[in-house]
C-alpha positions as CSV (number, residue, x, y, z in Angstrom):
1,M,108.9,99.7,126.8
2,T,107.9,103.3,126.2
3,T,108.9,104.8,122.8
4,D,110.9,108.0,123.0
5,L,109.0,110.1,120.5
6,S,111.5,113.0,120.9
7,Q,113.6,111.2,118.4
8,R,111.4,112.7,115.8
9,A,113.1,116.0,116.3
10,E,116.4,114.5,115.0
11,T,115.1,113.4,111.5
12,P,117.7,114.5,108.8
13,R,116.6,117.3,106.4
14,V,115.8,115.6,103.1
15,V,113.5,116.3,100.2
16,E,109.9,115.5,101.1
17,R,106.7,115.1,99.1
18,R,103.0,115.6,100.0
19,S,100.0,114.9,97.8
20,M,96.3,115.3,97.9
21,P,93.3,114.8,95.6
22,F,92.5,117.5,93.1
23,R,91.2,120.6,94.6
24,G,90.0,123.5,92.4
25,V,91.9,121.9,89.4
26,E,90.9,123.0,85.9
27,L,92.6,122.5,82.5
28,R,91.2,124.7,79.8
29,A,92.2,126.2,76.5
30,K,92.7,129.9,76.2
31,P,94.2,132.3,73.6
32,D,97.9,132.8,73.9
33,G,97.9,136.4,72.5
34,T,99.6,135.4,69.3
35,G,96.7,133.8,67.4
36,G,97.2,130.4,68.9
37,E,96.1,128.9,72.2
38,T,97.6,127.5,75.4
39,L,96.3,125.1,78.0
40,A,95.8,126.8,81.3
41,F,96.2,124.6,84.3
42,T,95.0,125.9,87.7
43,G,94.5,124.3,91.1
44,Y,96.0,123.8,94.6
45,A,99.2,121.8,95.2
46,S,98.8,122.1,99.0
47,V,96.2,123.1,101.5
48,T,97.2,124.9,104.6
49,E,95.7,124.7,108.1
50,T,94.3,121.3,107.4
51,P,95.7,118.4,109.6
52,Y,96.6,115.1,107.9
53,E,98.1,111.9,109.1
54,M,101.7,111.0,108.6
55,Y,103.8,107.9,109.5
56,D,107.4,107.6,110.5
57,W,109.5,104.8,112.1
58,L,107.9,105.6,115.4
59,G,104.3,105.3,114.2
60,P,101.6,107.8,113.2
61,F,101.5,111.5,113.9
62,T,99.6,114.6,112.8
63,E,101.1,117.2,110.5
64,V,99.8,120.6,109.6
65,M,101.1,122.9,106.8
66,R,100.7,126.2,108.5
67,A,99.6,129.4,106.7
68,G,102.6,131.4,105.6
69,A,104.8,128.3,105.1
70,F,105.3,129.1,101.4
71,K,105.7,132.9,101.7
72,K,109.5,133.3,102.0
73,T,110.4,130.7,99.4
74,L,108.0,132.3,96.9
75,N,109.3,135.8,97.7
76,D,112.8,134.6,97.2
77,G,111.9,133.5,93.6
78,A,112.1,129.7,94.0
79,D,112.8,127.9,90.8
80,V,110.1,125.3,90.5
81,P,109.1,123.1,87.5
82,F,105.7,121.7,86.8
83,L,106.0,117.9,86.1
84,I,104.1,114.7,85.8
85,N,104.7,112.3,88.6
86,H,107.7,114.3,89.8
87,G,109.8,113.5,86.7
88,G,110.1,113.6,82.9
89,T,109.8,116.7,80.7
90,T,109.3,120.1,82.3
91,L,105.9,121.3,81.3
92,A,106.1,124.7,82.8
93,R,108.5,126.6,85.1
94,T,108.5,129.5,87.4
95,K,111.9,130.7,86.0
96,S,110.4,131.1,82.6
97,G,107.1,132.6,83.8
98,T,105.0,129.7,82.5
99,L,104.4,128.5,86.1
100,R,103.1,130.9,88.7
101,L,102.8,129.9,92.4
102,S,101.2,131.9,95.1
103,E,99.9,131.3,98.6
104,D,96.3,132.4,99.4
105,D,93.9,131.6,102.3
106,T,93.5,128.1,101.0
107,G,97.0,127.0,100.3
108,L,99.6,126.8,97.5
109,Y,97.8,128.0,94.3
110,T,99.2,126.8,91.0
111,E,98.8,128.4,87.5
112,A,100.6,126.9,84.5
113,D,100.6,127.7,80.8
114,L,101.0,124.4,79.0
115,D,101.9,123.8,75.3
116,P,99.0,121.9,73.8
117,A,101.4,120.6,71.0
118,S,103.7,118.9,73.6
119,P,103.2,115.1,73.7
120,P,103.5,115.0,77.5
121,V,100.9,117.7,77.8
122,Q,98.6,115.8,75.5
123,T,99.1,112.7,77.6
124,L,98.3,114.7,80.8
125,R,95.2,116.2,79.3
126,S,93.9,112.8,78.3
127,A,94.7,111.2,81.6
128,M,93.0,114.0,83.5
129,Q,89.9,113.8,81.3
130,R,89.7,110.1,81.8
131,G,90.3,110.4,85.6
132,D,93.5,108.4,85.4
133,M,95.4,111.2,87.1
134,D,93.6,113.0,89.9
135,E,96.1,114.1,92.6
136,M,98.5,117.0,93.0
137,S,101.8,116.7,94.8
138,F,104.8,118.9,95.5
139,A,108.4,118.2,96.5
140,F,110.1,120.5,99.0
141,W,112.4,120.8,102.0
142,I,111.2,121.7,105.5
143,V,113.1,124.8,106.7
144,R,111.3,125.3,110.0
145,S,108.9,123.2,111.9
146,Q,107.6,122.8,115.5
147,W,106.7,119.7,117.4
148,S,104.0,119.6,120.1
149,P,105.3,118.8,123.6
150,D,104.2,115.2,123.2
151,F,105.7,114.9,119.7
152,E,102.4,113.8,118.3
153,Q,102.0,116.8,116.0
154,R,104.4,118.7,113.7
155,D,103.5,122.1,112.5
156,V,105.4,123.0,109.3
157,L,106.2,126.7,109.5
158,E,108.4,127.3,106.5
159,V,109.4,125.2,103.4
160,N,111.8,125.6,100.6
161,L,110.5,124.9,97.1
162,N,113.6,125.9,95.2
163,K,114.6,123.0,92.9
164,G,111.6,121.0,94.2
165,D,108.5,120.7,92.0
166,V,104.8,120.7,91.7
167,S,103.3,117.7,89.9
168,V,100.1,116.1,88.7
169,V,100.3,112.5,89.9
170,N,98.2,109.3,89.6
171,Y,98.9,108.3,93.2
172,G,101.7,110.2,94.7
173,A,103.7,110.2,97.9
174,N,100.6,110.2,100.1
175,P,101.4,111.4,103.6
176,A,99.9,108.1,104.9
177,T,102.3,106.0,102.8
178,A,105.3,108.3,102.4
179,G,108.6,106.3,102.5
180,A,106.9,103.0,101.8
181,H,109.1,102.4,98.7
182,L,112.8,103.2,98.6
183,N,115.3,101.6,96.2
184,A,119.1,101.9,96.0
185,R,119.1,104.7,93.5
186,E,116.6,106.7,95.6
187,L,118.6,106.1,98.7
188,G,121.7,107.5,97.0
189,A,119.8,110.5,95.9
190,R,118.5,111.2,99.4
191,L,122.0,111.0,100.8
192,A,123.4,113.3,98.1
193,Q,120.9,115.9,99.2
194,L,122.2,116.1,102.7
195,D,125.0,118.4,103.9
196,E,128.1,116.7,105.2
197,R,127.1,116.8,108.9
198,D,123.7,115.3,108.3
199,R,125.1,112.7,105.9
200,R,127.6,111.6,108.5
201,E,124.8,111.4,111.1
202,V,122.8,109.1,108.8
203,Y,125.8,106.8,108.2
204,E,126.4,106.6,112.0
205,R,122.8,105.8,112.7
206,L,122.8,103.2,110.0
207,A,126.0,101.7,111.4
208,A,124.5,101.6,114.9
209,E,121.4,99.9,113.5
210,F,123.5,97.2,112.0
211,A,124.9,95.9,115.3
212,P,124.8,92.1,115.1
213,A,121.7,91.6,117.2
214,A,119.7,94.2,115.3
215,A,120.9,92.8,112.0
216,A,119.8,89.3,112.9
217,A,116.4,90.5,114.0
218,E,115.8,92.5,110.8
219,A,117.3,90.0,108.3
220,E,114.0,88.2,107.9
221,A,112.1,91.4,107.0
222,A,114.7,92.6,104.4
223,P,113.9,92.2,100.7
224,A,114.8,88.6,99.6
225,G,118.1,88.2,97.9
226,R,119.3,91.7,98.6
227,G,121.7,90.9,101.4
228,N,123.1,93.9,103.3
229,L,121.6,96.2,100.7
230,G,118.1,95.1,101.7
231,L,118.9,95.7,105.3
232,Y,120.3,99.2,104.6
233,L,117.2,100.1,102.6
234,A,114.9,98.9,105.3
235,R,116.7,100.9,107.9
236,A,117.0,103.9,105.7
237,Q,113.3,104.0,105.4
238,A,112.9,103.5,109.2
239,I,115.1,106.6,110.0
240,G,113.2,108.8,107.7
241,L,114.9,108.8,104.4
242,G,111.8,107.8,102.5
243,A,110.2,110.4,100.1
């Protein structure tokens, strides 16, 4: 049976993450202008015009973050924190001026002024020096994208970074494995981020997937001992709610 790849155009709008190995990343001490010093972090959170492989419930496809995708959200003053592994203490923030994001010919350039006295910053510094953390990642929403006629490639034309983040990660939500892990709390968070119309659509699609025949076929693959919750999580991942 031929798979209808046009279903990809119907994926609900949720927060997404992309990661990549360090590119142009440096962490160095510099004077802070008051007699002390700050740790200056620089590097790229994303590279534009470079294809990478993604996976969804229909299989692999190619995605390209197009040049200019960050322009509007940055011009609009997106409020973005600098984090470790997309969580924990905010180490820098665009709102306070300690994090500065810009798009150049390479991609999304990140500059952060970090407090060397902060324990999380000290942990980050040590982890980077040891090579324990060696990837950058960012969380965002896709505002505009365009699929190729055969739905084998998606060009991301515009993203929204506001209330997303940029992070140093050990191994982040790699495009090749995005959505591989989704627990009940994360599922609830994804649903809460949808507007009412999209949330209703997700519920309807989940309900349709839980027709008796489909449920019986998927029960074996659901996490053991999770009952219907396991099935819901499996199908939530399949319809694109994974990070």
